[in-house]
LOPA-854254 format. One record per residue (C-alpha): residue in three letters; x, y, z. Coordinates in Angstrom, 2 decimals, padded with zeros to 5 digits. Layout:
% residues N
{fise->ALA px->X py->Y pz->Z}
...
% end
This chain:
% residues 268
{fise->MET px->175.39 py->126.60 pz->079.26}
{fise->TYR px->174.75 py->129.92 pz->077.52}
{fise->VAL px->171.60 py->131.96 pz->077.06}
{fise->GLU px->171.34 py->134.27 pz->074.07}
{fise->LYS px->169.88 py->137.67 pz->074.94}
{fise->PRO px->169.36 py->140.81 pz->072.85}
{fise->HIS px->172.00 py->143.48 pz->073.38}
{fise->SER px->170.71 py->146.24 pz->075.63}
{fise->THR px->171.64 py->149.09 pz->073.27}
{fise->ILE px->172.47 py->147.62 pz->069.84}
{fise->PRO px->169.43 py->146.42 pz->067.85}
{fise->GLY px->169.84 py->143.10 pz->066.08}
{fise->VAL px->172.79 py->141.99 pz->068.21}
{fise->THR px->172.52 py->139.11 pz->070.68}
{fise->VAL px->174.93 py->138.40 pz->073.49}
{fise->GLY px->175.66 py->134.98 pz->074.99}
{fise->GLU px->175.56 py->134.93 pz->078.78}
{fise->LEU px->176.24 py->132.07 pz->081.14}
{fise->GLY px->172.94 py->130.64 pz->082.35}
{fise->GLY px->170.24 py->128.06 pz->081.80}
{fise->PRO px->169.52 py->124.65 pz->083.36}
{fise->LEU px->172.71 py->122.99 pz->082.11}
{fise->TYR px->174.80 py->125.79 pz->083.55}
{fise->GLU px->173.15 py->125.27 pz->086.94}
{fise->LEU px->173.95 py->121.54 pz->086.74}
{fise->VAL px->177.59 py->122.24 pz->085.84}
{fise->LYS px->177.88 py->124.62 pz->088.80}
{fise->LEU px->176.54 py->121.94 pz->091.15}
{fise->ILE px->178.98 py->119.33 pz->089.83}
{fise->THR px->182.05 py->121.57 pz->089.84}
{fise->GLY px->181.14 py->122.80 pz->093.31}
{fise->VAL px->181.13 py->119.23 pz->094.63}
{fise->LEU px->184.40 py->118.37 pz->092.88}
{fise->LYS px->186.22 py->121.43 pz->094.22}
{fise->GLU px->184.83 py->121.03 pz->097.73}
{fise->THR px->185.69 py->117.32 pz->097.86}
{fise->GLY px->189.18 py->117.91 pz->096.47}
{fise->LYS px->189.91 py->120.61 pz->099.03}
{fise->ILE px->188.75 py->118.40 pz->101.90}
{fise->LEU px->190.94 py->115.54 pz->100.68}
{fise->LEU px->194.05 py->117.69 pz->100.25}
{fise->ASP px->193.53 py->119.45 pz->103.58}
{fise->SER px->193.26 py->116.01 pz->105.23}
{fise->GLY px->196.42 py->114.70 pz->103.56}
{fise->TYR px->194.85 py->112.42 pz->100.96}
{fise->PRO px->195.98 py->112.60 pz->097.32}
{fise->ASP px->192.63 py->111.36 pz->096.02}
{fise->LEU px->189.25 py->109.90 pz->097.01}
{fise->GLY px->190.39 py->106.35 pz->096.25}
{fise->THR px->193.07 py->106.52 pz->098.95}
{fise->PHE px->190.51 py->107.76 pz->101.47}
{fise->VAL px->188.08 py->104.95 pz->100.61}
{fise->ALA px->190.77 py->102.24 pz->100.65}
{fise->GLU px->191.92 py->103.36 pz->104.10}
{fise->SER px->188.30 py->103.40 pz->105.30}
{fise->LEU px->187.76 py->099.85 pz->104.00}
{fise->LYS px->190.82 py->098.63 pz->105.92}
{fise->GLU px->189.62 py->100.31 pz->109.09}
{fise->GLY px->186.17 py->098.83 pz->108.60}
{fise->ALA px->187.63 py->095.34 pz->108.21}
{fise->ARG px->189.55 py->095.75 pz->111.49}
{fise->VAL px->186.41 py->096.84 pz->113.34}
{fise->LYS px->184.43 py->093.95 pz->111.88}
{fise->ALA px->187.10 py->091.45 pz->112.93}
{fise->ASN px->187.33 py->092.86 pz->116.46}
{fise->THR px->183.58 py->093.11 pz->117.07}
{fise->ASN px->182.44 py->090.11 pz->115.00}
{fise->THR px->179.55 py->092.27 pz->113.74}
{fise->PRO px->178.46 py->091.31 pz->110.17}
{fise->ASP px->177.99 py->094.80 pz->108.69}
{fise->ALA px->180.40 py->096.75 pz->110.89}
{fise->ASP px->182.76 py->097.36 pz->107.97}
{fise->ILE px->180.03 py->098.97 pz->105.86}
{fise->GLU px->178.95 py->101.14 pz->108.78}
{fise->VAL px->182.50 py->102.35 pz->109.33}
{fise->VAL px->183.06 py->103.27 pz->105.68}
{fise->LEU px->179.64 py->104.88 pz->105.37}
{fise->GLU px->180.17 py->107.00 pz->108.48}
{fise->LYS px->183.61 py->108.14 pz->107.36}
{fise->LEU px->182.32 py->109.14 pz->103.93}
{fise->VAL px->179.32 py->111.00 pz->105.28}
{fise->ARG px->181.21 py->112.80 pz->108.04}
{fise->ALA px->184.00 py->113.89 pz->105.71}
{fise->PHE px->182.17 py->115.07 pz->102.60}
{fise->PRO px->179.05 py->117.27 pz->102.45}
{fise->ALA px->178.14 py->115.81 pz->099.04}
{fise->PHE px->177.49 py->112.47 pz->100.79}
{fise->GLN px->175.37 py->113.98 pz->103.61}
{fise->ASP px->172.10 py->112.87 pz->102.05}
{fise->MET px->169.81 py->113.30 pz->105.04}
{fise->ALA px->167.09 py->115.59 pz->106.37}
{fise->MET px->164.66 py->116.19 pz->109.21}
{fise->VAL px->161.08 py->115.55 pz->108.10}
{fise->ASN px->158.23 py->116.17 pz->110.53}
{fise->GLY px->160.73 py->116.07 pz->113.36}
{fise->GLN px->162.14 py->112.71 pz->112.29}
{fise->PRO px->165.62 py->112.13 pz->110.84}
{fise->VAL px->165.66 py->110.54 pz->107.39}
{fise->TYR px->168.89 py->109.02 pz->106.06}
{fise->CYS px->169.19 py->107.94 pz->102.42}
{fise->PHE px->172.94 py->108.23 pz->101.65}
{fise->LYS px->172.33 py->107.15 pz->098.06}
{fise->LYS px->175.72 py->108.04 pz->096.61}
{fise->ALA px->177.79 py->106.85 pz->099.56}
{fise->LEU px->176.05 py->103.46 pz->099.59}
{fise->PHE px->176.32 py->103.21 pz->095.81}
{fise->LEU px->180.05 py->103.95 pz->095.99}
{fise->ILE px->180.60 py->101.15 pz->098.52}
{fise->HIS px->178.64 py->098.66 pz->096.41}
{fise->ALA px->180.31 py->099.75 pz->093.16}
{fise->ILE px->183.74 py->099.10 pz->094.68}
{fise->LYS px->182.60 py->095.64 pz->095.76}
{fise->VAL px->181.35 py->094.87 pz->092.24}
{fise->ARG px->184.42 py->096.31 pz->090.53}
{fise->PHE px->187.15 py->094.73 pz->092.65}
{fise->ASP px->185.63 py->091.45 pz->093.82}
{fise->PRO px->187.77 py->088.76 pz->092.13}
{fise->GLY px->185.62 py->085.90 pz->093.36}
{fise->GLU px->187.71 py->082.94 pz->094.48}
{fise->SER px->190.45 py->083.46 pz->091.92}
{fise->SER px->192.62 py->085.93 pz->093.82}
{fise->THR px->192.80 py->088.38 pz->096.70}
{fise->PRO px->191.39 py->091.90 pz->096.23}
{fise->PRO px->193.74 py->094.86 pz->096.76}
{fise->PHE px->191.87 py->095.89 pz->099.93}
{fise->PRO px->189.15 py->094.39 pz->102.14}
{fise->LEU px->185.75 py->094.27 pz->100.44}
{fise->PRO px->182.49 py->094.32 pz->102.41}
{fise->ASP px->179.52 py->092.05 pz->101.83}
{fise->THR px->176.98 py->094.44 pz->100.26}
{fise->SER px->174.16 py->091.93 pz->099.82}
{fise->ARG px->172.26 py->093.54 pz->102.71}
{fise->ILE px->173.09 py->097.13 pz->101.86}
{fise->PRO px->170.01 py->099.39 pz->101.49}
{fise->VAL px->168.81 py->100.33 pz->098.01}
{fise->PHE px->170.27 py->103.46 pz->096.46}
{fise->SER px->167.11 py->105.53 pz->096.65}
{fise->ASP px->166.92 py->108.47 pz->094.25}
{fise->ASN px->163.99 py->109.73 pz->092.18}
{fise->VAL px->163.77 py->106.67 pz->089.90}
{fise->ILE px->163.25 py->103.89 pz->092.47}
{fise->PRO px->160.33 py->105.46 pz->094.39}
{fise->SER px->158.68 py->106.70 pz->091.19}
{fise->LEU px->158.78 py->103.21 pz->089.66}
{fise->LEU px->157.45 py->101.67 pz->092.87}
{fise->ILE px->154.48 py->104.04 pz->092.72}
{fise->HIS px->153.76 py->103.08 pz->089.11}
{fise->LEU px->154.11 py->099.38 pz->089.98}
{fise->GLY px->151.57 py->099.73 pz->092.78}
{fise->VAL px->154.08 py->098.91 pz->095.52}
{fise->LEU px->153.97 py->102.37 pz->097.10}
{fise->ASP px->150.44 py->103.65 pz->097.71}
{fise->ILE px->150.41 py->107.42 pz->098.22}
{fise->THR px->146.66 py->107.94 pz->097.76}
{fise->SER px->146.05 py->108.53 pz->101.47}
{fise->ALA px->149.11 py->110.73 pz->102.09}
{fise->PRO px->147.88 py->114.35 pz->102.25}
{fise->THR px->151.07 py->115.93 pz->100.89}
{fise->LEU px->151.71 py->113.28 pz->098.22}
{fise->SER px->148.37 py->112.00 pz->096.92}
{fise->SER px->148.12 py->114.43 pz->094.00}
{fise->LEU px->151.67 py->113.92 pz->092.68}
{fise->PHE px->151.15 py->110.96 pz->090.33}
{fise->PRO px->147.55 py->111.06 pz->089.10}
{fise->GLY px->146.56 py->107.86 pz->087.31}
{fise->ALA px->150.00 py->106.28 pz->087.82}
{fise->ARG px->148.74 py->102.74 pz->088.38}
{fise->GLU px->146.27 py->102.91 pz->085.49}
{fise->THR px->149.01 py->104.14 pz->083.16}
{fise->TYR px->151.27 py->101.23 pz->084.10}
{fise->ILE px->148.52 py->098.63 pz->083.65}
{fise->SER px->147.64 py->100.05 pz->080.24}
{fise->LEU px->151.29 py->099.77 pz->079.21}
{fise->LEU px->151.35 py->096.12 pz->080.23}
{fise->GLU px->148.21 py->095.41 pz->078.22}
{fise->ALA px->149.35 py->097.31 pz->075.12}
{fise->SER px->153.09 py->096.67 pz->075.09}
{fise->SER px->154.67 py->094.99 pz->072.10}
{fise->PRO px->158.21 py->093.63 pz->071.73}
{fise->ALA px->159.16 py->096.75 pz->069.78}
{fise->GLU px->157.72 py->099.10 pz->072.37}
{fise->ALA px->159.29 py->097.24 pz->075.26}
{fise->GLY px->162.69 py->097.01 pz->073.58}
{fise->GLY px->165.74 py->098.84 pz->074.79}
{fise->ASN px->166.19 py->102.45 pz->073.77}
{fise->THR px->168.02 py->104.53 pz->076.30}
{fise->SER px->167.57 py->107.66 pz->074.17}
{fise->ALA px->163.78 py->107.63 pz->074.55}
{fise->THR px->162.58 py->110.98 pz->075.89}
{fise->LEU px->161.69 py->111.03 pz->079.58}
{fise->LYS px->158.22 py->112.22 pz->080.50}
{fise->ASP px->158.28 py->115.23 pz->082.81}
{fise->GLY px->157.35 py->114.30 pz->086.37}
{fise->PRO px->156.10 py->116.30 pz->089.35}
{fise->VAL px->158.51 py->118.75 pz->090.97}
{fise->LEU px->158.76 py->117.92 pz->094.68}
{fise->SER px->159.80 py->119.79 pz->097.77}
{fise->THR px->162.74 py->118.46 pz->099.77}
{fise->ASP px->160.43 py->116.97 pz->102.42}
{fise->GLN px->158.24 py->115.25 pz->099.82}
{fise->ALA px->161.30 py->113.76 pz->098.10}
{fise->TYR px->162.75 py->112.40 pz->101.34}
{fise->ILE px->159.41 py->110.87 pz->102.34}
{fise->LEU px->159.15 py->108.99 pz->099.04}
{fise->ARG px->162.81 py->107.98 pz->099.01}
{fise->ALA px->162.60 py->106.65 pz->102.58}
{fise->ALA px->159.40 py->104.78 pz->101.73}
{fise->ALA px->161.16 py->103.16 pz->098.77}
{fise->ILE px->164.03 py->101.97 pz->101.00}
{fise->ASP px->161.54 py->100.40 pz->103.41}
{fise->ALA px->159.46 py->098.87 pz->100.62}
{fise->CYS px->162.46 py->097.16 pz->099.06}
{fise->GLU px->163.44 py->095.72 pz->102.45}
{fise->ILE px->159.95 py->094.22 pz->102.71}
{fise->ILE px->160.15 py->092.86 pz->099.15}
{fise->VAL px->163.33 py->090.95 pz->099.97}
{fise->GLU px->161.96 py->089.73 pz->103.32}
{fise->ASN px->158.85 py->088.36 pz->101.61}
{fise->ALA px->160.92 py->086.77 pz->098.85}
{fise->ARG px->162.73 py->084.73 pz->101.50}
{fise->THR px->159.52 py->083.19 pz->102.86}
{fise->ILE px->157.02 py->082.78 pz->100.01}
{fise->GLU px->156.28 py->079.37 pz->098.55}
{fise->VAL px->157.41 py->079.11 pz->094.93}
{fise->ASP px->157.84 py->076.45 pz->092.27}
{fise->THR px->161.24 py->074.85 pz->091.90}
{fise->SER px->161.93 py->076.90 pz->088.79}
{fise->LEU px->161.53 py->080.09 pz->090.85}
{fise->GLU px->163.73 py->079.11 pz->093.79}
{fise->TRP px->166.16 py->081.86 pz->092.77}
{fise->ILE px->163.66 py->084.38 pz->094.17}
{fise->LYS px->164.62 py->083.31 pz->097.69}
{fise->SER px->168.19 py->084.47 pz->097.14}
{fise->ILE px->167.56 py->087.95 pz->095.74}
{fise->THR px->169.33 py->090.81 pz->097.46}
{fise->LEU px->168.53 py->094.48 pz->097.88}
{fise->PRO px->171.09 py->095.48 pz->095.20}
{fise->ASP px->169.35 py->092.97 pz->092.88}
{fise->VAL px->166.00 py->094.69 pz->093.42}
{fise->ASP px->167.57 py->098.11 pz->092.93}
{fise->GLY px->169.28 py->097.00 pz->089.72}
{fise->TRP px->166.11 py->095.46 pz->088.28}
{fise->LEU px->164.03 py->098.59 pz->088.95}
{fise->TRP px->166.69 py->100.78 pz->087.38}
{fise->SER px->167.06 py->098.50 pz->084.37}
{fise->ILE px->163.37 py->098.50 pz->083.45}
{fise->ALA px->163.20 py->102.25 pz->084.01}
{fise->LYS px->166.13 py->102.78 pz->081.64}
{fise->GLU px->165.82 py->100.06 pz->079.01}
{fise->ARG px->162.10 py->099.94 pz->078.28}
{fise->LYS px->161.35 py->102.87 pz->076.03}
{fise->ASP px->157.60 py->102.65 pz->076.75}
{fise->TYR px->158.37 py->103.03 pz->080.46}
{fise->ARG px->160.81 py->105.88 pz->079.83}
{fise->ARG px->158.28 py->107.74 pz->077.71}
{fise->ASN px->155.17 py->107.21 pz->079.86}
{fise->LEU px->156.19 py->106.56 pz->083.48}
{fise->GLU px->157.37 py->109.87 pz->084.82}
{fise->ARG px->159.87 py->110.25 pz->087.67}
{fise->PHE px->159.66 py->112.99 pz->090.24}
{fise->VAL px->162.04 py->115.95 pz->090.10}
{fise->LEU px->163.97 py->117.61 pz->092.93}
{fise->ARG px->165.73 py->120.78 pz->091.94}
{fise->ASP px->169.23 py->121.87 pz->093.01}
{fise->THR px->170.31 py->118.63 pz->094.65}
{fise->VAL px->173.68 py->116.88 pz->094.39}
{fise->PHE px->172.46 py->113.76 pz->096.15}
{fise->PHE px->171.10 py->111.99 pz->093.02}
% end
């Protein structure tokens, strides 16, 4: 968070000044925390949890009254996005609105995972069914889908040069990987990826959301052996979790499969 610079008038003396990439990150995080806290207090909420719990109850009422399967998720998502700028993960790209809402969707799903007691007891507030919730698209999911050959950007004028040789790199890793190389090591150094513009990032993130929807749709209909019947029941959060797990836990992937970078964003 500090950058050492020579003193302007005293030779041999250095002065620490606030600055550097970590300082910029800390400013982004503290800015979100202060902004969110002010909005909550100004609206009469003691904390974010109270706001979310109230939104979940309202969503459950709307779902019951309209008999619409995902109405509760839509209510909570809209309340989060309307209330807090840090959740307003959207943009206009080529005249078209693009909505990703990565952190808001992730929050809803995380609450479901954390508080779902199964059939043993009743949760402290209504929990939505998040099995159909869109993937939490950031920089990791679309980057991995490009390396896996799911997203083809070779014919996209503004994207085609971003990941040169991505597919070949992934195939070579599959051919050369050993148990040691593929083993978990979350401290493996990440390979620097291309720095994208906001429009480029939203195009890839939206493409990843659509691609994962198609993956799950195809999984429901393909013919598989009995031992692979589980494929027909995969959900979008399952796909998201698997992509994130291989990106994080395989040190050969972490070291060689770069992820794109978007500067100065609080959305992922």
